[in-house]
C-alpha positions in Angstrom: 23.7 -22.2 -28.2 26.2 -19.7 -29.5 26.4 -19.4 -33.2 28.8 -17.3 -35.3 27.1 -14.1 -36.4 27.0 -13.1 -40.1 29.3 -10.2 -39.4 31.8 -12.6 -37.8 31.6 -14.9 -40.8 32.3 -12.0 -43.2 35.3 -10.9 -41.3 36.5 -14.2 -40.0 35.5 -17.5 -41.7 35.2 -15.8 -45.1 38.5 -14.1 -44.9 40.6 -14.2 -48.1 43.6 -16.3 -47.3 46.3 -17.9 -49.6 46.4 -21.3 -47.9 43.8 -24.0 -47.5 41.0 -24.0 -44.9 40.4 -27.2 -42.9 37.3 -27.9 -40.9 37.4 -30.5 -38.1 34.1 -31.7 -36.9 34.2 -32.8 -33.3 37.4 -30.9 -33.0 37.2 -30.5 -29.2 37.0 -34.3 -28.6 39.7 -36.7 -27.7 40.9 -37.3 -31.3 39.8 -33.9 -32.6 42.1 -32.0 -30.2 45.2 -34.1 -31.2 44.2 -33.6 -34.9 44.0 -29.8 -34.6 47.4 -29.8 -33.0 48.8 -32.1 -35.6 47.5 -29.9 -38.4 49.1 -26.8 -36.9 52.4 -28.5 -36.4 52.7 -30.7 -39.5 50.1 -29.7 -41.9 51.3 -28.1 -45.2 49.8 -25.2 -47.0 47.1 -24.6 -44.3 46.1 -21.1 -43.4 43.0 -21.7 -41.2 41.7 -24.5 -39.1 38.0 -24.3 -38.1 37.2 -26.3 -35.0 33.5 -27.2 -35.2 31.9 -28.7 -32.1 28.8 -28.5 -29.9 30.9 -27.4 -27.0 34.0 -25.4 -27.8 37.2 -25.0 -25.9 38.7 -21.5 -26.6 42.0 -22.7 -25.3 42.6 -24.4 -28.7 42.8 -20.9 -30.3 46.1 -20.5 -28.5 47.5 -23.1 -31.0 47.4 -20.4 -33.7 50.7 -19.4 -35.2 51.8 -16.6 -37.5 50.8 -18.7 -40.5 47.9 -20.8 -39.2 44.8 -19.4 -37.5 42.7 -21.7 -35.3 39.1 -20.6 -35.0 36.3 -22.1 -32.9 32.9 -22.5 -34.5 30.2 -23.7 -32.1 27.6 -25.7 -33.9 25.8 -29.0 -34.3 26.2 -31.4 -37.3 22.5 -32.2 -36.9 21.8 -28.6 -37.9 22.3 -28.4 -41.7 22.2 -24.6 -41.6 25.0 -24.2 -39.0 27.1 -26.7 -40.9 26.6 -24.9 -44.2 27.7 -21.7 -42.8 30.7 -23.2 -41.1 32.0 -25.0 -44.2 31.5 -22.0 -46.6 35.0 -21.4 -48.1 36.5 -24.6 -46.6 38.7 -26.9 -48.7 38.8 -30.0 -46.5 36.6 -31.6 -43.9 38.0 -34.0 -41.4 34.8 -35.6 -40.0 35.5 -37.0 -36.5 32.3 -35.9 -34.7 30.4 -38.9 -33.4 28.5 -40.3 -30.4 30.5 -43.2 -29.1 28.3 -45.4 -27.0 29.2 -49.0 -26.2 27.4 -49.0 -22.9 23.9 -48.7 -24.5 23.2 -45.4 -22.6 22.2 -43.1 -25.4 18.8 -43.6 -27.2 19.2 -45.2 -30.6 17.3 -42.3 -32.3 19.9 -39.8 -31.0 22.8 -41.9 -32.1 21.2 -42.2 -35.6 20.6 -38.5 -35.7 24.2 -37.5 -34.9 26.2 -40.3 -36.5 24.1 -41.0 -39.6 22.0 -37.9 -40.3 24.9 -35.7 -39.2 27.2 -37.4 -41.8 24.6 -36.8 -44.5 24.7 -33.1 -43.5 28.5 -33.1 -43.9 28.3 -34.6 -47.3 25.6 -32.1 -48.4 27.7 -29.3 -47.1 30.6 -30.5 -49.2 28.3 -30.6 -52.3 26.7 -27.1 -51.6 30.0 -25.3 -50.7 32.3 -27.0 -53.2 34.4 -28.8 -50.6 36.5 -31.3 -52.6 38.0 -33.6 -49.8 36.5 -35.3 -46.8 38.1 -37.9 -44.5 35.8 -39.8 -42.2 36.8 -41.3 -38.8 35.2 -44.7 -38.6 36.2 -47.6 -36.3 37.4 -51.2 -36.4 34.0 -52.1 -34.8 32.3 -51.9 -38.2 34.0 -55.1 -39.1 32.7 -57.0 -36.0 30.3 -59.8 -36.2 28.2 -59.2 -33.1 26.2 -62.4 -33.6 29.1 -64.9 -33.7 32.1 -62.9 -32.3 34.7 -64.9 -34.3 38.3 -64.2 -33.7 39.8 -61.9 -36.4 43.6 -62.1 -36.6 45.8 -59.9 -38.7 43.0 -58.9 -41.0 43.3 -56.2 -43.6 41.2 -54.3 -46.1 40.9 -57.4 -48.3 39.6 -59.6 -45.6 36.0 -60.8 -46.5 33.3 -58.7 -44.8 31.3 -60.9 -42.4 30.2 -58.1 -40.2 26.8 -58.2 -38.3 25.7 -55.3 -36.1 23.4 -55.3 -33.2 24.6 -52.4 -31.1 23.0 -49.0 -32.2 26.5 -47.4 -32.1 28.1 -49.9 -34.5 25.1 -49.9 -36.8 25.3 -46.2 -37.0 29.1 -46.1 -37.8 28.7 -48.7 -40.5 25.8 -46.7 -42.1 27.8 -43.5 -41.9 30.9 -45.1 -43.4 28.7 -46.4 -46.3 27.4 -42.9 -46.9 30.9 -41.4 -47.0 32.2 -44.0 -49.4 29.2 -43.7 -51.7 29.6 -39.9 -51.8 33.0 -40.3 -53.5 33.0 -38.8 -57.0 29.8 -36.7 -56.4 29.9 -33.4 -58.3 30.2 -30.4 -56.0 29.4 -26.7 -56.5 31.9 -25.3 -59.0 31.8 -28.4 -61.2 34.6 -30.4 -59.5 34.3 -33.8 -57.8 34.3 -34.8 -54.1 37.0 -37.2 -53.0 36.3 -39.2 -49.8 38.0 -41.9 -47.8 37.5 -43.6 -44.5 39.9 -44.4 -41.7 39.2 -47.3 -39.3 41.4 -47.0 -36.2 41.8 -49.9 -33.9 41.4 -49.1 -30.2 42.7 -45.5 -29.7 44.6 -44.6 -26.5 46.8 -41.7 -25.4 46.5 -38.4 -23.6 42.9 -37.5 -22.9 41.5 -41.1 -23.5 38.3 -41.3 -21.5 38.3 -45.1 -21.3 41.9 -45.3 -20.0 41.2 -42.5 -17.5 38.0 -44.3 -16.3 40.0 -47.5 -15.9 42.5 -45.7 -13.8 39.9 -44.0 -11.6 38.2 -47.4 -11.1 41.6 -48.7 -9.8 41.8 -45.8 -7.4 38.3 -46.6 -6.0 39.4 -50.2 -5.6 42.5 -49.3 -3.6 44.9 -49.4 -6.5 43.8 -52.8 -7.9 42.2 -54.0 -11.1 40.6 -57.4 -11.7 41.1 -59.4 -14.9 37.7 -60.3 -16.5 38.7 -61.5 -19.9 41.3 -64.1 -21.0 44.9 -62.8 -21.2 45.4 -64.8 -24.4 43.0 -62.5 -26.4 44.8 -60.0 -28.5 43.2 -56.6 -29.5 44.8 -54.0 -31.7 45.7 -50.6 -30.2 46.9 -47.4 -31.8 48.2 -44.2 -30.3 46.1 -41.1 -30.9 49.0 -39.1 -32.3 49.5 -41.6 -35.0 45.7 -41.6 -35.8 45.9 -37.8 -36.2 49.0 -38.1 -38.4 47.2 -40.6 -40.6 44.3 -38.1 -41.1 46.7 -35.4 -42.2 48.4 -37.7 -44.7 45.1 -39.0 -46.0 43.8 -35.5 -46.6 47.0 -34.7 -48.6 46.6 -38.0 -50.5 43.1 -37.2 -51.6 44.5 -34.0 -53.2 47.4 -35.6 -54.9 45.9 -38.9 -56.0 42.1 -38.8 -55.6 41.6 -41.6 -58.0 43.6 -43.9 -55.8 42.3 -43.0 -52.4 38.8 -42.0 -53.3 36.2 -44.4 -52.1 38.7 -46.5 -50.1 38.8 -47.4 -46.4 42.0 -47.9 -44.4 42.7 -49.6 -41.1 44.8 -47.5 -38.8 47.4 -49.1 -36.5 51.0 -48.7 -35.4 53.7 -50.5 -33.4 51.6 -50.8 -30.2 51.5 -54.4 -29.0 48.4 -56.5 -29.6 47.3 -57.6 -26.1 44.1 -58.1 -24.1 42.4 -54.9 -22.9 43.6 -55.3 -19.3 47.1 -56.4 -20.2 47.6 -53.4 -22.5 46.1 -51.0 -20.0 48.5 -52.2 -17.4 51.4 -51.1 -19.6 50.4 -47.6 -18.7 48.8 -48.1 -15.3 51.5 -50.2 -13.7 54.0 -47.3 -13.6 51.2 -45.4 -11.9 51.2 -48.0 -9.1 48.2 -50.0 -10.2 48.2 -53.8 -9.5 46.4 -56.4 -11.6 44.6 -59.3 -9.8 44.4 -62.3 -12.0 47.6 -62.2 -14.1 46.9 -65.4 -16.1 43.1 -65.9 -15.9 40.0 -64.1 -15.0 39.2 -63.8 -11.3 35.8 -65.4 -12.0 34.6 -68.1 -14.5 33.2 -66.6 -17.7 29.7 -67.8 -17.2 29.6 -66.2 -13.7 30.8 -62.9 -15.2 28.2 -63.2 -17.9 25.4 -63.7 -15.4 26.6 -60.7 -13.4 26.6 -58.6 -16.6 23.0 -59.6 -17.3 22.0 -58.5 -13.8 23.7 -55.2 -14.3 22.0 -54.7 -17.6 18.6 -55.5 -15.9 19.4 -52.9 -13.3 20.3 -50.4 -16.0 16.9 -51.0 -17.6 15.0 -50.6 -14.4 16.8 -47.4 -13.5 16.6 -45.8 -16.9 13.4 -43.8 -16.3 14.9 -42.3 -13.1 18.6 -41.9 -13.8 21.5 -42.5 -16.3 23.4 -45.6 -15.3 26.1 -46.6 -17.7 28.2 -49.5 -16.6 31.5 -50.0 -18.5 31.0 -53.8 -18.6 28.1 -55.2 -20.5 27.5 -58.1 -22.9 29.0 -56.1 -25.8 32.2 -55.0 -24.0 32.6 -58.4 -22.4 32.4 -60.1 -25.8 34.8 -57.5 -27.3 37.3 -58.2 -24.5 37.0 -62.0 -25.1 37.5 -61.9 -28.9 40.8 -61.3 -30.8 40.8 -58.5 -33.3 44.1 -57.5 -34.8 45.0 -55.9 -38.2 47.9 -56.2 -40.5 48.0 -53.6 -43.2 50.3 -51.7 -45.5 47.6 -50.2 -47.7 47.9 -46.8 -46.1 51.6 -46.8 -46.6 51.3 -47.8 -50.2 48.6 -45.4 -51.0 49.6 -42.2 -49.1 52.9 -42.9 -47.3 51.6 -43.5 -43.8 54.1 -44.7 -41.3 53.7 -44.2 -37.5 55.0 -40.8 -36.4 55.5 -42.0 -32.8 57.1 -45.3 -31.7 55.5 -47.6 -29.1 57.9 -46.4 -26.5 57.2 -42.8 -27.2 53.5 -43.4 -27.2 53.6 -45.3 -23.9 55.8 -42.6 -22.3 53.6 -39.8 -23.3 50.5 -41.6 -22.1 52.0 -42.5 -18.7 53.2 -38.9 -18.3 49.6 -37.7 -18.8 48.2 -40.2 -16.4 50.7 -39.1 -13.7 49.7 -35.5 -14.3 46.0 -36.0 -13.7 44.4 -33.8 -11.0 45.7 -34.5 -7.5 42.4 -35.8 -6.2 42.8 -38.7 -8.7 46.5 -39.5 -8.7 47.8 -38.4 -5.4 44.9 -40.1 -3.6 45.8 -43.3 -5.3 49.5 -43.1 -4.5 48.7 -42.7 -0.8 
């Protein structure tokens, strides 16, 4: 693994600059890339953005401007030493790095190491290097009750917590969120205090969305068709990735201006995107790409039949695990999620730090469709033919 050398740190990361230094963990990921771009375009008083990730994409350095430098720092949040070096001199950490696994493909020990232990390392790096602000990217999934799967309609930050986690991923995100919120107010090097907050986006979509691209590629393999598996009456919240990135920028500013108000708080992140079932919402972007949905009003198979098929697939996954990685998109968790309403209604972010969506629903949809239609020819042109 490539690691910045001490000489590079002395001449690069440690450079004396008048503006603030931001570090984005997971900065080469789906959200991270949009966040780096947003910081360059709309961040204020920023001189340097460090993109910290296990695998770096040097193309992001081309986002640098005359006033803002984007630097790639290859490293792993599970390595405390690497993180300490990367955060030396930083003012703000936007912690988006995480293993997202709803297909039960990654061993729980690895998920815990990255999502929970990695978050501990981020907090300790803040304390050791005097970083005073940290925004953590959580998920709406931490509010789910995976034992009962009750419908949650128009909930907000004051909705009573009835969460219950079974999936290793959701357990890890809840634990990491708790660590971040409890770290608020800790004294950091230099005598000042750490201010932290948590953002809980509903389902994120947009350019680069792995889930949406996978759904499109499945449609290609099925001759341009998708099959409804969950009820169309279910509503699930969605938010455009550009608006999630914008909320991070505003939250980081808010922690500087009113740390006593934002510190130790969590905020749901949503926008004007319509609340629809997973398949109905996906079709808003896929239909203009020529995809057809089979089962407009009801699933193509009864629920209990789909459930039994899911059990068989999970059994197959278990049998094949010693030999190969088999990660089906549909399992008991994703089937339950697609069958239960989860929508949010919140103005807390607007009241606390002035968040309003930067992109309208129509703009978000148009940008996502344009991305889908620009995918490599072997994906899109094959489908059109």
